[in-house]
N, C-alpha and C positions, 0 to 999 in steps of 0.2 A: 449516272443516278448510286449508281450502289458503290460507286469506288469514291463519291461525295460523303453518303451515309457513314461507309466506313473512317472516313477524315471527321467528320463531325462526333461520333463515336469515342476516337481516338483522342480527340480533346477534351471533350467530357471525363474520360478513364482521367487524362493527363490531372484535369483539375481538382477528379477524383480523390489521386493519387496525393495532390498539394494538402489537400485538405485531411486525409490519412495520416498523412507526415505529422502535418499539426496537432492531431487528437493523438498519434502515438506517443508525442513528446508529455501528454499530459494524463501516460498510465499510472494509475498506482495499484500494484497490487494489495490487497484486500485478505492476508493471508490465506490465500487459495479458495475465499470462501466465492469471491466474484472478481470481476476485474470492471473500472470505473472508467467510462470514457466520456469524458467530457462530448456531445454531440451539436457542434456549434450549428452545422450546417442542414441543420431539422428543425430546433428547438430553441433557440435563441442561443445563454449561456445553462441553461441546462443539461444537468449530470444522469446519464442513462447508464446502468449495469449491464451489461450482457451475463449471461450465465457462464462457468466454466468450462471449460471442455471435460469430457468423461474417455473419451476417446472415438472411433474411428464410427459410431452410433449415438448420439447422445439424443434419448428420451427423456425430456421434462415433461410429456406430459402424460406417460404414462400410455400410452398405446399398446406398448408391446411389452410378449413376457420377454422373460432377461434370457431362454432358447432361444427365439426369435433374433432377440438382439443380435445374438452371440452370432447367431448365422448370419445374418446381414455383415456384420465386422469381420465377420473369416473370407466372405467373400469380398469385400474391403482389402483385409489387409493381404490377402493373396495377390490381388489386383496388385497393388503399389509396389510388392516383392517385386513380379514380373514386368513392370515397365517404369519402375518410378513414379506412375502419377497420384495422384493423391487424391482421392474421392469421400467427403463425409456425410453424413443425415446428422439433422437434427428436427427435432418433434419439439413447440414451445408451445405456449397458451396466448401469449402473447407478445406482440411486437414493440412494446414502449413508444416510445413519438414516433413511429416508423409508420407510415400510409405504403412505401412501397415492399414488397416482401424479399424482392430481389436485391434493391438497396442493402435492406436489411442483411440479407447473407453475404453480401459482399463484404459490407464493413466485418461482421461478426469474421466470415472467413479471414480477415485479414486478423482481425483482434488475435483471432487463435492458430495464422501461421499455418492455415492447412496451403498444403503443396509445399513445391522445392522454391527454397526462396530467389534462385538465377533463373530458374524455367518460370517462373510465376504460372506454374501445371495445378491447379486446385481447383477441385468442383465441391460446391456445397447444397445439397439438395434440403430446403429448407418447406415444412408442413406444421401450418399453425390451425390446426383444427379447429378452435371455436370459433377464427374467421377465415374460416374456409379457404383458406392460401394456401396455394404449393409457389414454387419457383423453386429456379435451379440456378446455382452465382455460378459465374466462371471465369478463372482467372485468365490475363492476357492472352498468356503460351497453350491456352487451349480456343479460345474460341474462335480462332480462324476454322477450324473442323466442329466445335458446338458452339452455331450461332444461335443469336435471341432466341430464332424461328425452328430452328433444330429442338431448342431445347422445350419451346410452347409446343410444337406438336410431340415429343416425348408427354410433356405435361399430360396433356388434352387427348391423346390417343390411349396411352400407356396407363399411367398412373392414376385419374380421375376417376375412370369407369369401375378401377379396384376401391378407391376408397368410398365411392358414393355407395357402394354395397358393404363400408366398413371391413376392408380387407387390406388392409394397412401393410401389412408383411408385405403381401405378394402387387399391391403398388408401389413401393419403394423397390422392389427386388425388377420390378420389372424396366422402372427407372434406372435403375441403376447397371442391367444387363445391357440395356438399350445404350446405355454413355457409356457405356466398355467397348460396344461393338460398330457403335460410329467411332468411336476416338481409335481404336483401332486397326481404323480402313485404310 
């Protein structure tokens, strides 16, 4: 049963990769302001603009102070330097035409190029506070260890309790610490 599920996930990911390839062909740089991506898979022929990455921690919602943002970024930079595994965080106010935060995160991670291309080892944590949604999007090279159920447990058991107390930094820190620990096992 588990192999059947994994096979279905792989086929879905192959379809997603083909869609991403199509989307990447329609990418246009708008002078560093944003990247425009035609999101035909989610919303017909409409155009959706992803925010441009500013670093390992991208707080477009203003929930973190500069010092807390820098502390998270430092931990992520150190982790990548020691392992080549890249984790990034994004906090947004909306998901545009997306309803699935993990799909949004996967498309955004692909758009930003999170992880090493040849290893496909990127992870993106997405928090959309106004919608009260959190997702962890994992590259193919990491999903054998960071499965959907592992990521959901990290969100439900470690991150969400902190977010409910408006302790966004501590929720994100608990999430990245656990991801790093699980990935290193």
